[in-house]
C-alpha positions in Angstrom: -53.3 14.2 -88.8 -50.3 12.1 -89.2 -49.7 8.7 -88.0 -45.9 9.2 -86.9 -45.5 12.3 -84.6 -42.9 13.1 -81.7 -45.9 14.2 -79.6 -48.3 11.9 -77.9 -51.2 13.5 -76.0 -51.7 10.2 -73.8 -48.3 10.3 -72.5 -48.2 14.0 -71.5 -48.4 13.4 -67.7 -45.7 10.7 -67.7 -43.1 12.9 -69.6 -41.5 14.5 -66.6 -40.9 11.2 -64.7 -39.6 9.6 -67.8 -37.1 12.4 -68.4 -36.0 12.0 -64.7 -35.4 8.4 -64.9 -33.5 8.4 -68.4 -31.3 11.1 -67.0 -30.5 9.0 -63.9 -30.1 5.9 -66.2 -27.4 8.0 -68.5 -25.8 9.4 -65.1 -25.3 5.7 -63.8 -24.1 4.2 -67.1 -21.3 7.1 -67.5 -20.3 6.5 -63.9 -19.8 2.8 -64.8 -17.7 3.7 -67.8 -15.6 6.2 -66.0 -15.1 3.5 -63.3 -14.3 0.8 -65.8 -10.5 0.8 -65.5 -10.7 -0.2 -61.7 -12.2 -3.6 -62.6 -9.4 -4.9 -64.5 -5.9 -4.5 -63.6 -4.4 -4.7 -67.0 -6.7 -2.1 -68.5 -5.7 0.1 -65.3 -2.0 -0.7 -66.1 -2.4 0.1 -69.8 -4.1 3.4 -68.9 -1.4 4.4 -66.3 1.6 3.6 -68.9 -0.4 5.7 -71.6 -0.4 8.6 -69.5 3.2 8.4 -68.3 4.0 7.8 -72.2 2.2 10.8 -73.3 4.0 13.1 -70.8 7.5 11.5 -72.0 6.5 12.0 -75.6 5.5 15.6 -75.1 9.0 16.2 -73.6 10.6 14.5 -76.3 9.0 16.9 -79.1 9.8 20.0 -76.8 13.4 18.9 -76.8 13.5 18.1 -80.4 11.9 21.3 -81.4 14.6 23.0 -79.1 17.4 21.3 -81.0 16.1 21.9 -84.4 15.6 25.3 -83.6 19.2 25.7 -82.1 20.7 24.0 -84.9 18.7 26.2 -87.6 19.8 29.4 -85.9 23.5 28.1 -85.6 23.6 26.9 -89.4 22.1 30.5 -90.4 24.9 32.4 -88.3 27.7 29.9 -89.8 28.1 31.8 -93.3 27.9 35.5 -92.6 29.0 38.1 -94.8 29.7 41.0 -92.0 32.9 42.0 -91.0 32.0 42.9 -87.6 31.6 39.0 -86.8 35.1 38.4 -88.0 
């Protein structure tokens, strides 16, 4: 028999209640972490600004992609060899 094992026969009857209380503790911990931004106005304002900025950066990247695509297609159509375009 080994000295260090993950199973202890003396704690078998307490395992279910320990699992319940540790699960409740973890849920309360995550609830506190999710509600952390309300306690500090600076953190709350920072989260709000970051959310708005990310939306604006996304819109900018979409517009930049559109302009790059439009410029690339106009450059490729600028020098043509077909007489039908003349």
